[in-house]
NUDO-386074 format. One line per 4 residues: their letters; for each residue x, y, z of N, C-alpha, C. Coordinates in nm, 4 decimals. Layout:
// NUDO-386074
A> X Y Z X Y Z X Y Z; ...
END
This chain:
// NUDO-386074
MKVR> -1.0291 1.3402 -2.7543 -0.9642 1.4704 -2.7701 -0.8722 1.4664 -2.8925; -0.8701 1.5747 -2.9668 -0.7880 1.5810 -3.0876 -0.6391 1.5725 -3.0535; -0.5652 1.4985 -3.1382 -0.4211 1.4820 -3.1180 -0.3458 1.5414 -3.2362; -0.2471 1.6267 -3.2068 -0.1576 1.6792 -3.3097 -0.0136 1.6419 -3.2751
YTAR> 0.0699 1.6387 -3.3761 0.2114 1.6062 -3.3573 0.2978 1.7237 -3.4026; 0.4007 1.7528 -3.3250 0.4996 1.8474 -3.3747 0.5857 1.7745 -3.4787; 0.6564 1.8525 -3.5604 0.7468 1.7907 -3.6585 0.8523 1.7074 -3.5876; 0.8976 1.7558 -3.4713 0.9982 1.6817 -3.3953 0.9439 1.5467 -3.3514
ARND> 0.8194 1.5413 -3.3056 0.7598 1.4157 -3.2596 0.7504 1.3144 -3.3733; 0.7070 1.3612 -3.4909 0.6982 1.2698 -3.6062 0.8367 1.2178 -3.6438; 0.9356 1.3055 -3.6408 1.0726 1.2633 -3.6723 1.1254 1.1648 -3.5685; 1.0921 1.1908 -3.4416 1.1367 1.1004 -3.3354 1.0851 0.9590 -3.3587
IEEI> 0.9556 0.9480 -3.3880 0.8947 0.8158 -3.4075 0.9560 0.7455 -3.5276; 0.9786 0.8216 -3.6353 1.0369 0.7617 -3.7553 1.1819 0.7196 -3.7307; 1.2565 0.8015 -3.6574 1.3962 0.7677 -3.6283 1.4059 0.6449 -3.5386; 1.3193 0.6362 -3.4390 1.3173 0.5186 -3.3512 1.2891 0.3935 -3.4343
YSYI> 1.1866 0.4022 -3.5206 1.1496 0.2874 -3.6036 1.2643 0.2480 -3.6974; 1.3217 0.3458 -3.7651 1.4265 0.3169 -3.8643 1.5499 0.2560 -3.7996; 1.5860 0.3091 -3.6840 1.7058 0.2589 -3.6162 1.6875 0.1126 -3.5749; 1.5736 0.0815 -3.5135 1.5493 -0.0563 -3.4694 1.5299 -0.1481 -3.5896
ASHN> 1.4609 -0.0996 -3.6939 1.4347 -0.1816 -3.8124 1.5629 -0.2235 -3.8830; 1.6673 -0.1438 -3.8707 1.7939 -0.1798 -3.9355 1.8562 -0.3031 -3.8711; 1.8113 -0.3346 -3.7490 1.8624 -0.4518 -3.6779 1.7576 -0.5621 -3.6656; 1.6317 -0.5234 -3.6421 1.5253 -0.6206 -3.6175 1.3919 -0.5611 -3.6637
PQAA> 1.3555 -0.5814 -3.7910 1.2333 -0.5193 -3.8462 1.1066 -0.5543 -3.7691; 1.0945 -0.6785 -3.7243 0.9731 -0.7166 -3.6531 0.9632 -0.6447 -3.5188; 1.0750 -0.6357 -3.4476 1.0744 -0.5627 -3.3204 1.0403 -0.4159 -3.3440; 1.0883 -0.3587 -3.4541 1.0590 -0.2186 -3.4858 0.9090 -0.1969 -3.5035
RHVR> 0.8431 -0.2911 -3.5693 0.6980 -0.2788 -3.5871 0.6255 -0.2852 -3.4527; 0.6739 -0.3735 -3.3626 0.6133 -0.3835 -3.2304 0.6323 -0.2542 -3.1513; 0.7511 -0.1949 -3.1613 0.7784 -0.0714 -3.0885 0.6892 0.0418 -3.1399; 0.6804 0.0566 -3.2726 0.5965 0.1636 -3.3275 0.4513 0.1441 -3.2872
RSVL> 0.4055 0.0178 -3.2896 0.2672 -0.0101 -3.2495 0.2453 0.0278 -3.1027; 0.3451 0.0005 -3.0174 0.3320 0.0345 -2.8756 0.3331 0.1849 -2.8532; 0.4164 0.2566 -2.9310 0.4181 0.4025 -2.9207 0.2816 0.4599 -2.9578; 0.2245 0.4114 -3.0681 0.0943 0.4619 -3.1126 -0.0168 0.4223 -3.0154
STIA> -0.0058 0.3035 -2.9549 -0.1045 0.2622 -2.8546 -0.0962 0.3515 -2.7311; 0.0260 0.3900 -2.6953 0.0453 0.4801 -2.5823 -0.0192 0.6153 -2.6097; -0.0040 0.6631 -2.7320 -0.0648 0.7912 -2.7693 -0.2174 0.7809 -2.7686; -0.2705 0.6642 -2.8045 -0.4152 0.6434 -2.7999 -0.4663 0.6498 -2.6557
VIAR> -0.3881 0.5951 -2.5614 -0.4258 0.6037 -2.4204 -0.4232 0.7494 -2.3739; -0.3222 0.8223 -2.4168 -0.3130 0.9647 -2.3819 -0.4363 1.0397 -2.4325; -0.4810 1.0054 -2.5532 -0.5986 1.0729 -2.6104 -0.7236 1.0480 -2.5275; -0.7337 0.9297 -2.4681 -0.8505 0.8972 -2.3867 -0.8401 0.9539 -2.2454
LPYI> -0.7161 0.9531 -2.1908 -0.6952 0.9948 -2.0521 -0.5803 1.0962 -2.0449; -0.6004 1.2134 -2.1000 -0.4891 1.3094 -2.1122 -0.4370 1.3650 -1.9804; -0.5194 1.3624 -1.8745 -0.4780 1.4264 -1.7496 -0.4277 1.3265 -1.6448; -0.4187 1.1999 -1.6817 -0.3812 1.0989 -1.5832 -0.2310 1.1008 -1.5524
DTKN> -0.1498 1.1493 -1.6464 -0.0045 1.1485 -1.6271 0.0403 1.2742 -1.5529; 0.1446 1.2588 -1.4726 0.1928 1.3698 -1.3926 0.2668 1.4728 -1.4786; 0.2699 1.5958 -1.4295 0.3382 1.7034 -1.5003 0.4882 1.7007 -1.4710; 0.5631 1.7552 -1.5644 0.7078 1.7666 -1.5485 0.7377 1.8793 -1.4492
ARSP> 0.8236 1.8499 -1.3490 0.8517 1.9491 -1.2447 0.9172 2.0748 -1.3008; 1.0017 2.0580 -1.4038 1.0725 2.1736 -1.4599 0.9935 2.2423 -1.5702; 0.9000 2.1702 -1.6326 0.8149 2.2282 -1.7380 0.6709 2.1901 -1.7071; 0.6014 2.2671 -1.6242 0.4681 2.2307 -1.5751 0.3643 2.2026 -1.6845
DLRS> 0.3837 2.2575 -1.8035 0.2876 2.2330 -1.9102 0.3087 2.0964 -1.9768; 0.4211 2.0336 -1.9475 0.4576 1.9098 -2.0153 0.4231 1.7878 -1.9294; 0.3575 1.6917 -1.9923 0.3289 1.5637 -1.9282 0.3993 1.4532 -2.0068; 0.4115 1.3342 -1.9479 0.4755 1.2245 -2.0209 0.4182 1.0909 -1.9776
RLVS> 0.4266 0.9936 -2.0680 0.3781 0.8578 -2.0407 0.4787 0.7575 -2.0948; 0.5062 0.6542 -2.0151 0.5960 0.5475 -2.0572 0.5301 0.4612 -2.1637; 0.6096 0.4166 -2.2590 0.5629 0.3222 -2.3608 0.5714 0.1820 -2.3013; 0.4627 0.1093 -2.3049 0.4578 -0.0239 -2.2456 0.5624 -0.1170 -2.3056
RYPY> 0.6426 -0.1812 -2.2194 0.7399 -0.2857 -2.2534 0.8686 -0.2360 -2.3163; 0.8749 -0.1099 -2.3539 0.9939 -0.0625 -2.4242 1.0497 0.0635 -2.3572; 1.1809 0.0879 -2.3720 1.2444 0.1996 -2.2990 1.2269 0.3347 -2.3656; 1.0997 0.3744 -2.3850 1.0706 0.5033 -2.4476 0.9615 0.5746 -2.3696
RVHY> 0.9579 0.7063 -2.3866 0.8589 0.7893 -2.3192 0.8029 0.8904 -2.4186; 0.6719 0.9137 -2.4135 0.6047 1.0124 -2.4992 0.5753 1.1364 -2.4158; 0.6216 1.2526 -2.4638 0.6002 1.3789 -2.3946 0.4931 1.4594 -2.4686; 0.4015 1.5220 -2.3929 0.2912 1.5922 -2.4570 0.2383 1.7061 -2.3695
TVSA> 0.1600 1.7929 -2.4315 0.0914 1.8997 -2.3584 -0.0578 1.8917 -2.3884; -0.1384 1.9488 -2.2988 -0.2843 1.9527 -2.3168 -0.3294 2.0968 -2.2999; -0.4002 2.1499 -2.3996 -0.4514 2.2864 -2.3895 -0.5627 2.3067 -2.4903; -0.6632 2.3828 -2.4499 -0.7742 2.4210 -2.5383 -0.8348 2.3000 -2.6092
GEIL> -0.8545 2.1935 -2.5318 -0.9191 2.0759 -2.5883 -0.8355 2.0015 -2.6897; -0.7034 2.0189 -2.6873 -0.6161 1.9553 -2.7866 -0.4920 1.8989 -2.7187; -0.4493 1.7812 -2.7652 -0.3256 1.7187 -2.7165 -0.2181 1.7402 -2.8219; -0.1035 1.7908 -2.7794 0.0092 1.8101 -2.8703 0.1216 1.7154 -2.8294
IVHS> 0.1523 1.6200 -2.9158 0.2640 1.5293 -2.8905 0.3917 1.6053 -2.9243; 0.4717 1.6325 -2.8226 0.5891 1.7179 -2.8392 0.7078 1.6380 -2.8924; 0.7385 1.5268 -2.8265 0.8455 1.4398 -2.8774 0.8416 1.3056 -2.8063; 0.9143 1.2089 -2.8636 0.9293 1.0756 -2.8044 1.0785 1.0509 -2.7889
ARLT> 1.1164 0.9912 -2.6769 1.2593 0.9737 -2.6517 1.2855 0.8466 -2.5739; 1.4073 0.7940 -2.5907 1.4503 0.6781 -2.5133 1.4711 0.7212 -2.3699; 1.4383 0.6334 -2.2762 1.4596 0.6626 -2.1356 1.6080 0.6791 -2.1073; 1.6393 0.7694 -2.0190 1.7767 0.7862 -1.9730 1.7892 0.7183 -1.8384
PTVG> 1.8645 0.6086 -1.8279 1.8786 0.5412 -1.6990 1.9371 0.6356 -1.5953; 1.8952 0.6148 -1.4722 1.9436 0.7006 -1.3644 2.0678 0.6405 -1.3011; 2.1553 0.7256 -1.2573 2.2768 0.6813 -1.1910 2.2672 0.7200 -1.0441; 2.2617 0.6193 -0.9574 2.2484 0.6461 -0.8152 2.3843 0.6509 -0.7473
LVSM> 2.3828 0.6867 -0.6213 2.5053 0.6876 -0.5445 2.5457 0.5445 -0.5133; 2.6739 0.5146 -0.5244 2.7224 0.3801 -0.4986 2.7457 0.3635 -0.3492; 2.6865 0.2597 -0.2911 2.7137 0.2292 -0.1512 2.8108 0.1117 -0.1498; 2.7753 0.0043 -0.0831 2.8616 -0.1134 -0.0828 2.8471 -0.1871 -0.2153
TEIL> 2.9585 -0.2135 -0.2794 2.9562 -0.2851 -0.4065 2.9155 -0.4297 -0.3846; 2.8195 -0.4770 -0.4651 2.7804 -0.6173 -0.4647 2.8527 -0.6881 -0.5795; 2.9056 -0.8064 -0.5542 2.9658 -0.8872 -0.6601 2.8894 -1.0186 -0.6656; 2.8205 -1.0402 -0.7781 2.7359 -1.1577 -0.7945 2.8060 -1.2584 -0.8859
FYHL> 2.8122 -1.3822 -0.8426 2.8751 -1.4895 -0.9195 2.7652 -1.5813 -0.9738; 2.7528 -1.5866 -1.1071 2.6524 -1.6710 -1.1721 2.7208 -1.7931 -1.2320; 2.6843 -1.9097 -1.1789 2.7433 -2.0372 -1.2177 2.6620 -2.0960 -1.3336; 2.7142 -2.0861 -1.4558 2.6434 -2.1382 -1.5726 2.6629 -2.2894 -1.5809
QGQK> 2.5529 -2.3597 -1.6007 2.5573 -2.5050 -1.6113 2.4889 -2.5468 -1.7419; 2.5706 -2.5735 -1.8437 2.5144 -2.6071 -1.9741 2.4452 -2.4902 -2.0398; 2.4787 -2.3695 -1.9969 2.4175 -2.2476 -2.0509 2.5231 -2.1620 -2.1195; 2.4804 -2.0878 -2.2205 2.5700 -1.9952 -2.2880 2.5433 -1.8536 -2.2373
PENV> 2.6482 -1.7719 -2.2259 2.6280 -1.6338 -2.1778 2.5236 -1.5570 -2.2579; 2.5221 -1.5766 -2.3910 2.4272 -1.5010 -2.4725 2.2825 -1.5387 -2.4458; 2.2593 -1.6572 -2.3865 2.1225 -1.6970 -2.3521 2.0823 -1.6489 -2.2136; 2.1816 -1.6223 -2.1291 2.1547 -1.5781 -1.9927 2.1516 -1.4260 -1.9826
LPVL> 2.2396 -1.3600 -2.0566 2.2561 -1.2153 -2.0434 2.1308 -1.1321 -2.0705; 2.0537 -1.1589 -2.1795 1.9420 -1.0687 -2.2092 1.8468 -1.0448 -2.0926; 1.8090 -1.1505 -2.0219 1.7156 -1.1343 -1.9102 1.7793 -1.0519 -1.7982; 1.9068 -1.0794 -1.7682 1.9750 -1.0044 -1.6629 1.9915 -0.8572 -1.7019
LEKS> 2.0193 -0.8321 -1.8294 2.0326 -0.6937 -1.8759 1.8987 -0.6218 -1.8725; 1.7921 -0.6923 -1.9116 1.6588 -0.6322 -1.9057 1.6259 -0.5869 -1.7636; 1.6559 -0.6726 -1.6665 1.6264 -0.6386 -1.5270 1.7094 -0.5191 -1.4815; 1.8320 -0.5109 -1.5283 1.9171 -0.3970 -1.4920 1.8596 -0.2668 -1.5457
LQRG> 1.8145 -0.2678 -1.6721 1.7571 -0.1469 -1.7315 1.6265 -0.1091 -1.6620; 1.5480 -0.2090 -1.6233 1.4226 -0.1810 -1.5538 1.4472 -0.1105 -1.4207; 1.5641 -0.1332 -1.3621 1.5991 -0.0678 -1.2361 1.6627 0.0689 -1.2577; 1.6770 0.1078 -1.3842 1.7339 0.2380 -1.4135 1.8842 0.2424 -1.4095
WLVV> 1.9486 0.1260 -1.4251 2.0942 0.1208 -1.4195 2.1556 0.1342 -1.5580; 2.2745 0.1919 -1.5630 2.3588 0.1897 -1.6816 2.4501 0.0684 -1.6704; 2.4746 0.0027 -1.7839 2.5451 -0.1255 -1.7804 2.6600 -0.1273 -1.8805; 2.7710 -0.1898 -1.8408 2.8784 -0.2208 -1.9336 2.9029 -0.3711 -1.9255
VQGA> 2.9204 -0.4355 -2.0413 2.9470 -0.5794 -2.0487 3.0857 -0.5983 -2.1089; 3.1746 -0.6619 -2.0341 3.3109 -0.6833 -2.0826 3.3314 -0.8287 -2.1205; 3.3736 -0.8498 -2.2456 3.4066 -0.9832 -2.2933 3.5561 -0.9962 -2.3151; 3.5960 -1.1131 -2.3715 3.7388 -1.1389 -2.3870 3.7826 -1.1500 -2.5321
SEER> 3.6893 -1.1412 -2.6265 3.7278 -1.1538 -2.7677 3.6356 -1.0702 -2.8546; 3.6891 -1.0227 -2.9662 3.6080 -0.9444 -3.0593 3.4956 -1.0292 -3.1173; 3.5238 -1.1581 -3.1394 3.4203 -1.2466 -3.1942 3.2999 -1.2545 -3.1012; 3.3262 -1.2653 -2.9708 3.2169 -1.2727 -2.8747 3.1375 -1.1419 -2.8733
IEAL> 3.2071 -1.0284 -2.8732 3.1383 -0.9000 -2.8685 3.0542 -0.8795 -2.9940; 3.1070 -0.9147 -3.1107 3.0313 -0.9004 -3.2355 2.9081 -0.9898 -3.2357; 2.9234 -1.1137 -3.1876 2.8097 -1.2059 -3.1828 2.7045 -1.1562 -3.0838; 2.7494 -1.1055 -2.9695 2.6563 -1.0551 -2.8686 2.5864 -0.9291 -2.9178
DAHL> 2.6592 -0.8446 -2.9889 2.6015 -0.7227 -3.0464 2.4840 -0.7577 -3.1369; 2.5020 -0.8565 -3.2238 2.3947 -0.8985 -3.3143 2.2811 -0.9657 -3.2372; 2.3168 -1.0476 -3.1390 2.2170 -1.1248 -3.0649 2.1215 -1.0362 -2.9859; 2.1714 -0.9293 -2.9263 2.0860 -0.8450 -2.8429 1.9808 -0.7700 -2.9240
WTYR> 2.0002 -0.7622 -3.0560 1.8978 -0.7019 -3.1415 1.7899 -0.8027 -3.1798; 1.8221 -0.9312 -3.1762 1.7311 -1.0307 -3.2359 1.6998 -1.1494 -3.1454; 1.7332 -1.1422 -3.0157 1.7145 -1.2597 -2.9303 1.5672 -1.2957 -2.9133; 1.4777 -1.1998 -2.9381 1.3344 -1.2283 -2.9442 1.2764 -1.1532 -3.0621
DDAF> 1.1748 -1.2124 -3.1245 1.1157 -1.1487 -3.2423 1.0511 -1.0148 -3.2088; 0.9968 -1.0028 -3.0876 0.9215 -0.8822 -3.0532 0.9944 -0.7928 -2.9545; 1.1239 -0.8163 -2.9364 1.1960 -0.7356 -2.8377 1.3419 -0.7192 -2.8773; 1.4078 -0.6244 -2.8127 1.5499 -0.5981 -2.8349 1.6021 -0.5268 -2.7116
LPHG> 1.7330 -0.5170 -2.7018 1.7954 -0.4395 -2.5944 1.8742 -0.3249 -2.6562; 1.8417 -0.2014 -2.6230 1.9178 -0.0880 -2.6767 2.0607 -0.0951 -2.6260; 2.1572 -0.0910 -2.7164 2.2961 -0.1068 -2.6759 2.3893 -0.0579 -2.7852; 2.5173 -0.0588 -2.7570 2.6188 -0.0247 -2.8555 2.7516 -0.0851 -2.8124
TWRE> 2.8556 -0.0594 -2.8902 2.9887 -0.1102 -2.8557 3.0826 0.0063 -2.8266; 3.1951 -0.0276 -2.7655 3.2902 0.0762 -2.7255 3.3524 0.1491 -2.8438; 3.3408 0.0949 -2.9641 3.4000 0.1591 -3.0817 3.3157 0.2757 -3.1347; 3.1892 0.2798 -3.0996 3.0971 0.3772 -3.1578 3.1186 0.5171 -3.1017
HEAA> 3.0874 0.6180 -3.1840 3.1028 0.7571 -3.1426 3.0107 0.7907 -3.0257; 2.8944 0.7238 -3.0175 2.7974 0.7525 -2.9127 2.8079 0.6535 -2.7970; 2.9247 0.5965 -2.7759 2.9427 0.4969 -2.6695 2.9009 0.5518 -2.5330; 2.9306 0.6770 -2.5080 2.9009 0.7368 -2.3777 2.7513 0.7495 -2.3513
QQPV> 2.6685 0.7453 -2.4572 2.5240 0.7602 -2.4408 2.4497 0.6270 -2.4353; 2.5210 0.5155 -2.4434 2.4549 0.3858 -2.4504 2.4116 0.3368 -2.3118; 2.2874 0.2869 -2.2988 2.2439 0.2306 -2.1694 2.3112 0.0969 -2.1409; 2.3448 0.0225 -2.2486 2.4205 -0.1020 -2.2363 2.5367 -0.0929 -2.3344
LLTL> 2.6577 -0.1070 -2.2841 2.7758 -0.0942 -2.3690 2.8564 -0.2237 -2.3652; 2.8911 -0.2752 -2.4835 2.9724 -0.3958 -2.4958 3.1167 -0.3544 -2.5216; 3.2110 -0.4146 -2.4488 3.3496 -0.3706 -2.4598 3.4475 -0.4847 -2.4366; 3.5703 -0.4628 -2.4810 3.6809 -0.5551 -2.4547 3.7768 -0.4992 -2.3500
TESN> 3.7570 -0.3754 -2.3115 3.8515 -0.3080 -2.2224 3.7928 -0.2878 -2.0832; 3.8777 -0.2441 -1.9914 3.8316 -0.2177 -1.8546 3.7762 -0.0761 -1.8379; 3.7699 -0.0002 -1.9470 3.7184 0.1367 -1.9390 3.5679 0.1351 -1.9139; 3.5157 0.2506 -1.8801 3.3734 0.2640 -1.8490 3.3178 0.3893 -1.9168
PNAA> 3.3114 0.3889 -2.0515 3.2752 0.5096 -2.1264 3.1359 0.5640 -2.0966; 3.0411 0.4772 -2.0622 2.9039 0.5243 -2.0387 2.8748 0.5449 -1.8898; 2.9809 0.5489 -1.8093 2.9673 0.5709 -1.6640 2.8691 0.4737 -1.6015; 2.8809 0.3465 -1.6408 2.7901 0.2429 -1.5913 2.8080 0.2230 -1.4413
NVRF> 2.6980 0.1890 -1.3739 2.7087 0.1531 -1.2329 2.6940 0.0033 -1.2121; 2.6764 -0.0721 -1.3235 2.6747 -0.2185 -1.3170 2.7667 -0.2718 -1.4263; 2.8521 -0.3670 -1.3909 2.9463 -0.4239 -1.4873 2.9287 -0.5759 -1.4924; 2.9048 -0.6281 -1.6133 2.8963 -0.7719 -1.6357 3.0286 -0.8202 -1.6932
LIDG> 3.0762 -0.9344 -1.6444 3.2022 -0.9929 -1.6893 3.1754 -1.1329 -1.7446; 3.2173 -1.1577 -1.8691 3.1963 -1.2882 -1.9305 3.3280 -1.3382 -1.9893; 3.3335 -1.4689 -2.0141 3.4500 -1.5300 -2.0802 3.5810 -1.5039 -2.0076; 3.5766 -1.4962 -1.8762 3.6997 -1.4785 -1.8007 3.7491 -1.3362 -1.7880
APVP> 3.6692 -1.2384 -1.8297 3.7090 -1.0981 -1.8108 3.7307 -1.0732 -1.6615; 3.8390 -1.0058 -1.6249 3.8728 -0.9915 -1.4827 3.7897 -0.8865 -1.4103; 3.7789 -0.9037 -1.2795 3.7161 -0.8011 -1.1966 3.8012 -0.6752 -1.2084; 3.7414 -0.5582 -1.2312 3.8206 -0.4364 -1.2515 3.9016 -0.3991 -1.1276
ADPE> 4.0034 -0.3197 -1.1504 4.0906 -0.2770 -1.0404 4.0191 -0.1817 -0.9449; 3.9069 -0.1229 -0.9909 3.8333 -0.0258 -0.9093 3.6889 -0.0701 -0.8874; 3.6655 -0.1884 -0.8308 3.5286 -0.2390 -0.8157 3.4392 -0.1486 -0.7318; 3.4998 -0.0693 -0.6433 3.4201 0.0183 -0.5572 3.3468 0.1268 -0.6351
RYQR> 3.3825 0.1470 -0.7610 3.3146 0.2483 -0.8441 3.1784 0.1996 -0.8927; 3.1528 0.0714 -0.8763 3.0289 0.0140 -0.9292 2.9328 -0.0215 -0.8168; 2.8050 -0.0130 -0.8485 2.7036 -0.0567 -0.7542 2.6957 -0.2092 -0.7524; 2.7181 -0.2679 -0.8695 2.7093 -0.4135 -0.8801 2.8035 -0.4631 -0.9885
IVLL> 2.8724 -0.5736 -0.9616 2.9533 -0.6436 -1.0611 2.8982 -0.7850 -1.0721; 2.8724 -0.8289 -1.1943 2.8133 -0.9611 -1.2168 2.9113 -1.0443 -1.2983; 2.9604 -1.1517 -1.2392 3.0589 -1.2379 -1.3035 2.9911 -1.3684 -1.3444; 2.9847 -1.3951 -1.4753 2.9281 -1.5190 -1.5266 3.0426 -1.6140 -1.5598
FDGD> 3.0383 -1.7369 -1.5074 3.1455 -1.8315 -1.5363 3.0892 -1.9686 -1.5716; 3.1618 -2.0396 -1.6558 3.1217 -2.1700 -1.7069 3.1582 -2.2783 -1.6055; 3.0570 -2.3413 -1.5474 3.0810 -2.4440 -1.4474 3.1443 -2.5701 -1.5023; 3.1474 -2.5856 -1.6349 3.2092 -2.7030 -1.6969 3.3546 -2.6776 -1.7350
DEEA> 3.4041 -2.5587 -1.7090 3.5415 -2.5204 -1.7426 3.6211 -2.5084 -1.6125; 3.7165 -2.6000 -1.5909 3.7906 -2.6022 -1.4652 3.8660 -2.4716 -1.4400; 3.9254 -2.4150 -1.5457 3.9992 -2.2893 -1.5283 3.9053 -2.1758 -1.4902; 3.7864 -2.1740 -1.5534 3.6894 -2.0690 -1.5215 3.6411 -2.0814 -1.3776
VAAA> 3.6192 -2.2046 -1.3317 3.5757 -2.2275 -1.1943 3.6843 -2.1839 -1.0966; 3.8089 -2.2175 -1.1275 3.9196 -2.1785 -1.0399 3.9333 -2.0271 -1.0331; 3.9192 -1.9608 -1.1466 3.9289 -1.8149 -1.1495 3.8152 -1.7511 -1.0701; 3.6950 -1.8096 -1.0806 3.5803 -1.7561 -1.0065 3.6010 -1.7740 -0.8562
RAAW> 3.6577 -1.8878 -0.8166 3.6847 -1.9103 -0.6741 3.7863 -1.8093 -0.6214; 3.8876 -1.7817 -0.7018 3.9883 -1.6832 -0.6602 3.9256 -1.5448 -0.6485; 3.8389 -1.5097 -0.7447 3.7718 -1.3794 -0.7402 3.6782 -1.3710 -0.6196; 3.6126 -1.4825 -0.5864 3.5244 -1.4879 -0.4698 3.6047 -1.4616 -0.3419
SDAK> 3.7156 -1.5318 -0.3278 3.8000 -1.5149 -0.2082 3.8511 -1.3718 -0.1969; 3.8908 -1.3143 -0.3107 3.9419 -1.1778 -0.3108 3.8325 -1.0784 -0.2722; 3.7111 -1.1005 -0.3261 3.5988 -1.0115 -0.2946 3.5666 -1.0161 -0.1455; 3.5659 -1.1363 -0.0888 3.5367 -1.1510 0.0539 3.6460 -1.0850 0.1381
AKGF> 3.7709 -1.1043 0.0970 3.8833 -1.0477 0.1728 3.8792 -0.8954 0.1740; 3.8279 -0.8358 0.0654 3.8220 -0.6902 0.0555 3.6940 -0.6321 0.1134; 3.6075 -0.7190 0.1649 3.4875 -0.6714 0.2322 3.3687 -0.6424 0.1432; 3.3730 -0.6852 0.0178 3.2584 -0.6645 -0.0706 3.1487 -0.7664 -0.0401
EATY> 3.0270 -0.7314 -0.0728 2.9148 -0.8225 -0.0537 2.9086 -0.9186 -0.1726; 2.9511 -1.0426 -0.1523 2.9560 -1.1409 -0.2607 2.8446 -1.2431 -0.2439; 2.7761 -1.2744 -0.3551 2.6710 -1.3760 -0.3528 2.6921 -1.4725 -0.4681; 2.6478 -1.5962 -0.4474 2.6695 -1.7039 -0.5439 2.5343 -1.7572 -0.5898
WQPD> 2.5150 -1.7682 -0.7233 2.3858 -1.8060 -0.7811 2.4004 -1.9263 -0.8731; 2.3027 -2.0181 -0.8629 2.2962 -2.1349 -0.9502 2.1539 -2.1503 -1.0029; 2.1366 -2.2080 -1.1235 2.0004 -2.2320 -1.1737 1.9406 -2.3565 -1.1091; 1.8087 -2.3521 -1.0841 1.7415 -2.4724 -1.0328 1.6956 -2.5588 -1.1502
GQGR> 1.6157 -2.6599 -1.1227 1.5714 -2.7509 -1.2270 1.4870 -2.6857 -1.3347; 1.4243 -2.5716 -1.3041 1.3420 -2.4980 -1.4009 1.4199 -2.3849 -1.4678; 1.5491 -2.3740 -1.4375 1.6299 -2.2697 -1.4985 1.6218 -2.1364 -1.4279; 1.5564 -2.1330 -1.3103 1.5461 -2.0082 -1.2343 1.6701 -1.9926 -1.1460
WVKK> 1.7176 -1.8692 -1.1360 1.8385 -1.8449 -1.0568 1.8060 -1.8448 -0.9088; 1.8838 -1.9216 -0.8331 1.8633 -1.9343 -0.6889 1.9920 -1.8957 -0.6174; 1.9779 -1.8114 -0.5166 2.0942 -1.7707 -0.4376 2.1358 -1.8843 -0.3461; 2.2618 -1.9287 -0.3600 2.3126 -2.0409 -0.2826 2.4050 -1.9985 -0.1698
A> 2.4640 -1.8843 -0.1812 2.5559 -1.8365 -0.0761 2.5686 -1.6853 -0.0834
END
């Protein structure tokens, strides 16, 4: 079936590519290739995707491996690609707050965080990551764009004008500009004064640092005393996280 693009759709694809390429050119090429592959699938199977409840003429398909969606219409034997957009994570109702304690053993936060953040985004969560120094936040900001040649994590920092729109926000403060329902704490960042506002709080601590271990134990005791659901995780011999308590 013939495929046409609106001007908005072409601009969307170019803007997505340019934005990612400014941080990770190779990942940008992979994303554009995946977007075009998704459109090729739409051309072969235009009616397989469900219609939009609010706009019945509009259908959409997820881009494989990346947080984007292609929106299109089908009529008179022609597919019109309307636009492409980043997924908007969903914010659910908060029930009992979970506080997860991750015991790092010879691991650096920047090597552990990407996988945990990826899983959070896959669940449709908004995330805020709080560190303790500008150097750490700047290093993490750069790392999340380039931790893999073919992948990246969409994110921003609390200083940016679009902080409220970021699916993953890096910050030094206890604020929550993007209304995240999951908060990651690294480098000794404290549990917020309002933990009940979050669906999940994830505290990463260095098992080789006595002060960090003591602080984590105190936070564990406090979480239990306040009735939060606290769990303790350690890596096994293969580096997989195992729930220990």
